[in-house]
N, C-alpha and C positions, 0 to 999 in steps of 0.2 A: 541235661539231666533234670528231671522234675523232682521237686521236693514233695514228700508226702503231705497230705492235707493237715495232719495233726502238727507237723513241723511249722507250717505257716501260722497256724493258730497259736503255737507256743511263742513264736517270734513276735506276733502282734501283742500277746499278753505281756511279754517282757518290755516292749516299747511303752505300753500303758503304765506298767509298774515303775519304769524309770522316770517318765515325764509327768505323771500325775501329781507328784509332790510339788514340782515346779509350777504347775498350773494352779494348784491350790494356793501356793504362796503368792502368785501373781494376782489371783482373784480375791484373795482375802482382804477385806477393807480395813482401813486403819480405824480400829474401834476405840481409840483414845484421842479423840479430837474435840475441840471446842469451837463454836461459831462466835465470832466477835461482831457485834452490831453497834453502830455509833449513831447517837442522836445529838446533834449540835444545833440548838435553836428551840423554838417553841414546839410544844406538843400539839400536833395538828392532825387532820385526817391523813396527811401524807406520811407522817412518822408512825401513825397507827398502822397504816397499810404495810409499811416497811417492816415494822417489828413483828406484826402478825405473820407475815410471809416468812420472815427469818426464823421464827419459832417453829412454824410448820415444816420448813426445810430441815431444821435440826432434827425433828422427829422422823422425817422421811429418810434422812441420811444416817440415822442412828448415832447422832453425835451424843457425847456424854455430858456436855455442858453448853449453856448459852450465856455469853457475857454481854450485857448491855452497858456500854460506856456512855454516861449521861453528862451533858452540860446544857442545862435548860433553865430558862426563867419561869417556866410554867406553860400553860396552854389551855385548850378547850377541855371542859369536864367530860364531854361525851367521848372524845378521843382517849383521854386518860383512862376512863372506865373500860373502854374496849381493850386497851393494852393490858390492864390489870386482869381482865378476864382471861386473856390469852396466857398470861404468866401463871395464874392460879391453876388453869386447866392443862398446862404444858406437861407432857410426859418426860420432859428433859429438865433437870434443875436449871434455874435461872439466877444468875448473879448480876445485880445492878451495881455498877462501879462509877462513882462520881470522880471523874478525872479528865485530863491531867490536873496538876496543881493549878489553882486559880479558877477551876470550874465550880459550878453550883448545881444543886438540884432543888430549886425553889418551887413552891406551889405544887403543881401537878407532879413534879419530879419527886417530891417528898412522899406522895402516895405510892408512886411506882417503887420507890426504894423500900417502903414498908411492906409491899406486896411480894417482893422477891424472896427467894429461898435464902440467898445470902446478900446482905447489904454491906457494901464496902465503899470507902472513900480514900482519896489521895490526900496527903498533907496539904494544907493551904486551901481546902475546899470548904463549902458550907451547904447547909440545907435548912428548910423551914419555910416560913411565910406562906402557910398553906390555907389562908383564909380565902374562901371563894369570893370572886369579884365579878360584877356584871360587866359585859363588854361595853354596853351603853353607859354614858355618864349619868350619875344619879340626878333625879329631879331636884331642882332648886340648888344646884351646885354653887358653891360660894365663889365670888369673884376674888382673885388673889389680892386686888387693890383695896378691897373692903377690910374693915377691922374684923378680926376673928370673932366668930359668934359661938355661942354655946353649942356643943356637939348634939345634933338631933338624935332622938331615940330611934332605935332600930324599928323598922316596920315589921309587921307580922310575916311578910314574905321573906325579908332578910333573916329573921330568926329561924324560919323553917329551913332555909337554904343552909345556914350555918349548922343547925342541929343535925341535918341530914349528913353534912360533911363530917361532923364530929363522930356520928355513929358509924360512918363508913370507915374512917381511918382507925377507929377503935376496933372494929371487926378485923381489920388487917393486922393490927398490932397483936390481938389475941391469937390470930392464925399463926403468926410467926414468932410469938412470945417476945415481943419488943415493948419498949417503954410506952405504956398507954397514957400515962399522965402528961408526959411532954407532948405526945401526939395531939391531945386535946388542946393543949396550950398553943401549939403551932397553928391550929385552926382558929380558935377563939381570939387569941391575942396577936397572931401573926409572928410568933417567936421564931428566931433563927439561931442556929448554933454552928460552931466550927467542927471540924472532924474529930479533934482530940476530945472535946466535950461530948460529942455524940457517942464516941466509943465508951467513955466512962459512964454515961447515962443509959447504956444498953439500947441506944437507938439504932446503932449499926453493929456489925460483927467484926469487921476487919479494917485496919488502915494499911494501905500498901502504896508504895511510891509509883509502881507500874504494874503492868499485867503479869509479867513473870513472877514478881514478888507476891502478887495476889494469889497465883496458882500454888505457890509454895505454902502460903499461910492457910489456905483452906483445904489442903490435902488431908484426908482422913476425917474431915468433919461429916456429921450425920445430919441430913435434912429430910423433911417429909415431902414427898412428891406424890400428890393425889392420894394421900392417906398412907402411903407406904414409906418406911424408913430406908433411905438410900445413903450409902457411904461414898463420899466423893474421893475419887482417885485421880488427882490432878498432877501428880509428879510426872514430869516429862511429857505433859499433854501438848499436842500440836495445835496451834492457833490458826484457824482459817478466818481471815477477815472478809466479811461480806459487805461490800460498799454499796450505797444506794445506786440503783441503775438510772437510766435516763428518764424512765417513767416516774420514779420517785422524786427525782430532781425537779421535773416539770410540775408535779403535784405540790412540791414544797414551795415553789414560786407562787402558784396561784392560791395556796392556802396560807401564805404569810398574812398575818392579821392586817398589816397596812395595805397590801395588795388586795386582799379580800374586801376591805372597806372601800377602796377606790373602785373595784369592780361593781360593788353594790350601787354606788352613786352613779357610775356610768350607765348601769342597767336601768335605774329609775329615771334618770334624766333623758336617756335615749328613748325610752318608751313614751315619756311625757312629750318630748318634741315631735315624735312621730304622730301621736294622737292630736297634737295641736296643729300639725301641718301634714295631713294625710297625703301620701304619695311621694314624700321626700325620700323614703325608703332607707337611706343610710343610717339615720339615728335608730330606726326600729330594728335593723339587723344587728348593729353593735349592741343596742340595749338588751335584746333578747339573749344573745350569746353571753354577755357579761353577767346578766341576772342569773342565769342558770349556773354559771361558774361560781358566783358569789354564794348562792344557796348551798352549793356543795361545800365551799370553803368554810362556811359557818355551820356546817353539818345540819342544816335544815332539810337537806335532801341527801339520801344515801348515794354513794358513788355509782351504784348500778343504775339508779333512776336518773341521776344527772347525765351519765354517759348515754343512756338510751334516749333521754330527752333531747340531748344535743344532736344525736344522729338523726332522729326524726325531724328535728328543726332544720338540719342541713338539707334533708331530702325535700322538705316543704319549701325551702328557699329555692332549690334547684327547679322544682316544679313551677314556682312562681316566676322564675326567670324565663321559663318557656312560654308561659301564658302572658306575662307582662314584662317585656324587655326593659331592663333598668341599667343599661350600659355596663353590665357585668357586676353590679353591686350585689344583687341577690345571688348570682352564681358564685362569686368569690366568697361571699359570706357563707353560702351553703357548703362549699368545700372545706372552709375553716371549721365550721361547726361539726361537720361529719368526721374530720380527722381528730378533732379534740375529743368528741364523744367516743371514738374508737379507742383512743388512748386511755380514757377513764374506764371504759367498760371492760376492756380485755386485759387480763393478767398475763404479762409477757413471760413470767416464770412458771406458770402453771403447766404441769406435765400434760403434754398432748394438746394444749390449748394456746401455745405460744404463737403469736402472730407478729411478724417483723414489719419494719417500716416500709419495705418495698410493696408488700401486699396492701397495706393500709393506703398508701399513696396511689397505688394503681386503681384500687376500688373507688377512691375519691375522684380520680380523673375520669374513670369510666362512667361513674354516675353523673359527673358534670357534663361530659360530652353527650351522654344519652338524653338528659333532660333539656339541655340547651340547644342541641342540634336536632336529634331525631324527633323528640316530642314537639319542638317548635315547627319542624317541617310538617308533621302530621296535623298540627293545628292550622297551619297556613293552607294545607290541602283541603281541610274541612271547610274553611271559610271561603274557598275559591268558588266562583260562580258555577252553578250546575249547568252542564252542557248537554244533557239528554233528558228525555221524558217531558211530562207536562210542566214540571218545575222550571225547565230551561226556557219555557215560553213566557214566563212571568216577566213583565217589564220590556218585552219586545215591542218595537214600533211596527205598526201595520198601516196599510193604506186602504181607506174606504173606497169600495168599488161602485157604490151607489148611494143615493140619499136614503136614509132610513131613520126611524125613531126607536122602535123596539127591536126589530129583527132586520138583519141585512147581511150583505156579503163583504168580506175584507180580504185583502191579499196578504198572506203570511208566508214568508219564505218561498215566494213565487207560486203559492198554491191558494186556491179560493176556499175560504173557511166561512162557516156559518158564524155570525157574530150577534151579540146582543148589547144594547146600550140604553142607559136610563135617560139620556139626553139626546136631542136631535143631532144627527150627523150628516154632514154634506159630503158629496162625492169628491174624492181627491184629498180629503182631510187626513192628516197624520193622527193616528190613534195609538194608545198604549194598552197592551193586554195586562189585566190585573187578576184574572181568574180564568181557569180552563177546566171544562168539565166535558168529558167525552170528546166530541168533535166540534164543540161550541166554545167560542172565546168571548169572554166578557171584556168589553173595551170602554175607554173613556178618552175624551180629547186630551192631546198631549199637554196643552197649557194648564190643564187641571190635574195633572198627574202629581 
């Protein structure tokens, strides 16, 4: 028995009506979640990359809050300013939390705390000491064994740097309505304060022993996010911890100030020894790779330029291995540079642009094999002696068939050829061809070849 068409349509509609609410429930995202990012250590290009990607991810996933848990002694000014730009322009409210107890937000961490929509600290933490300091030691630094001398006056450059830092932290304090006077004192005098004092002086907003307590205390607070007033609803908020991936950990190692300093020295000395001993190869390979990594670590070179430079350097080394065999030094160095550049250049978490380890390693090995095997075979084939045409006759030994001075006959490959010679030739003498034009060969005695 066949059911009428309208009955089938009715059954289909009932099925949709019954199961569509379940589908909507299953597909409905959790719109009350917060992303927790952790920074333990110096503010560096690696931590900047990690926090910027975390804030972008929060915006993409429509998270309601970003929590940055800080424990830092400070770091690079350029990285700090990049993080602050990301916080100020974030469409998601950002809470900076100095924790757990015993942590600190010194130097660059103080600026980040001032820039955040909510500034929080755990008991037993401190912040401050925000005076900008040069990485290089000051000229004429005093020997600790010498008697203390009168403190030298600040140079014009030092004054400019400090005034710029003061203006910057003042602008952040005005943006978030925090203590402007103490902010200037933290920069000019290097002042530091504990959490309780910071709360009393309106430097921070909340003291919380842990993240759940923090969420309870900031629930219902109003903050300005890109000029719009937003009320935080953090009660029962789900915390999603975003840990640094392998790429961030790798960047953290090479951007560590001590490691970056060693890389810079290795780069300089490597290139120096290579220039002093041309052809040694190993110091030049190590020096070039280390120097590019150090330039990125000190933020003298953007991450994209450093990555692209390392990839091009790797390809150049592989080409060099094909032209000038170096017992694998150039080839191995090229593969290392290519892989390192790929890691720097490519964002593993970017939507549609994620590239995994297998592909990077495969491309590195393919490039290595291509340049060290195929290109070297092509070069050897090019250098091989020509076996056809007039070029193949150059350097061939021939036999004089008669005595002659200018023109005569010679035997070449069993054939009689017209020959010319600038010197007298005797019959039976071995000659060498040095030029061929048409059917005439220019020859000279073998001993003069």
